[in-house]
N, C-alpha and C positions, 0 to 999 in steps of 0.2 A: 730489059726494056720496060717491063711493067713497073719496076721500082722507080725508074726515071720519071715516068708519067705521074706517079703518085707524089713524088717530091715536087714536081712542077705545080700540081694542084694545091698542095699544102702551102707552097710559097705564095701562090696567088691569093689564097684565103687570108694570109697574114699581112698582106699589103694594106696600108691605110687607105681609106677612101679619099679621093681628091675633094676638097671643099672649096667653094667659091665664096666671095664676099662682094656685095654690092655696096659701094660707097656713095652716099647721097649728100651733097652739100645743101644746106637749107637755111633760109633766113626768113623769119616771120611766115612760116608755112603751116601753122597749126591746123588750118582748115583742110589741108590736102595731104599732110605727111602720113597719116594713118592709112589712107587709101593707097598711096604710093608704096608703102612698106608691104601692105597686104598683097598688092598686085605682083610685086617682085617675088614674094614667098610662094604665091600660087603658080608663077611661071617657071620656077626652077626648084628641083629637089636639092636638099643638102646645101642650102645657101644661108650665109649669115648676112645680116643687113646692118650697116654702120651709117648712122646719120651724123654728119658734122654740122652742128648748130652754130652758125656764124654770128653769135651774139644776139640772137633774137630777143625782141622785147615782148613777145607773146609767149604762149605755152608750147612752142614747137618741141622742145625737149621732152616734156611730159607726154605729149601725144605720141611721139616716136617711141618712147619707152612702153607706153600702153599697147602699142602695136607690136611689141616684142623685138624692137631694134636695139642695138647697142648704140650709145650716144656719147659723142665727145662734144662738149660745149665750150666754145670760145667765149671769153668774158667780154670781148668787144668785137664789133663787126669789122672784118678784115676786107670786105668789099669784093668786087668781081675779080676773078682770076683770069678768065679768058674772054675774048669777044663772043664765043659760042654761048657762054652763060649769059652775058649781057644782052644778047639778041633773043633770049628766051628759048634757045634750042634745048631740048631735054635729052640728057644722056646719062647712062649709068656705066661706071667703070667696073669691070670684073677682073679679079685677080685670083689665080689659083695657087694654093699652097700645098706642098706635099713634103713628106719626110724623105730625107736622102737615104 
């Protein structure tokens, strides 16, 4: 019995931690993106932040990187994806990844 409990504890310690990612679409948001990235980091532990810069003509990418976000920069603006974005609803998509 004691050996079984020890094995379970050992297996639990070896499991990778679940990590989340916040994906933020942004277009010409250099004035706000740093605050948004910081707020997300403060609200959750062990979270990565990915900013998708939709071809901004300002310094959105630089400000996002300065706030310690990962950035994917599109070379041209792809426009709105959903009516929710167009109507200025703010949302963040969380995805959890774990090892099998």
